[in-house]
matplotlib code that plots the C-alpha trace (Angstrom):
import matplotlib.pyplot as plt

x = [-15.8, -12.4, -9.2, -6.2, -2.8, 0.3, 3.1, 6.0, 6.9, 10.4, 10.7, 8.5, 7.7, 5.0, 3.6, 0.0, -2.2, -5.9, -8.1, -11.5, -14.1, -17.1, -16.3, -18.7, -18.9, -15.1, -12.3, -9.1, -5.8, -4.2, -0.7, 0.0, 3.3, 2.9, 5.1, 4.5, 4.5, 3.7, 0.1, -0.1, 0.3, 0.1, -0.2, 2.9, 2.2, -0.5, -0.7, -3.6, -4.7, -7.9, -7.9]
y = [-5.2, -4.4, -6.3, -5.3, -7.0, -6.5, -6.3, -6.0, -5.0, -4.1, -3.1, 0.0, 0.5, -1.3, -1.1, -2.2, -2.5, -1.8, -2.9, -1.3, -2.7, -0.6, 2.2, 4.9, 3.2, 2.8, 0.4, 1.6, 0.3, 2.3, 1.8, 3.1, 3.5, 3.3, 4.1, 2.6, 5.2, 5.0, 5.7, 2.9, 2.7, 6.0, 6.5, 8.5, 8.4, 7.2, 6.8, 5.4, 4.6, 3.5, -0.3]
z = [1.1, 2.4, 3.2, 5.3, 4.6, 6.8, 4.3, 6.7, 10.3, 11.5, 15.1, 15.4, 11.7, 9.6, 6.1, 5.3, 2.2, 2.4, -0.5, -0.7, -3.2, -4.2, -1.8, -2.9, -6.3, -6.9, -6.0, -4.2, -2.9, 0.0, 1.4, 4.9, 6.6, 10.4, 13.4, 16.9, 19.6, 23.4, 22.4, 19.8, 16.0, 14.1, 10.4, 9.2, 5.4, 3.0, -0.7, -2.7, -6.2, -8.0, -8.6]

ax = plt.figure().add_subplot(projection="3d")
ax.plot(x, y, z, "-o")
ax.set_aspect("equal")
plt.show()
């Protein structure tokens, strides 16, 4: 199971949290920083941890 939460959006920058349960036998929480470009949203940075 997974869940995506939009934590904040300001102009052309966003931060999201992705929660993954039982992903290959483990649980994770990812945080992504995104930037909106002419081609759409692009991931600029990612950090994750086991949950």
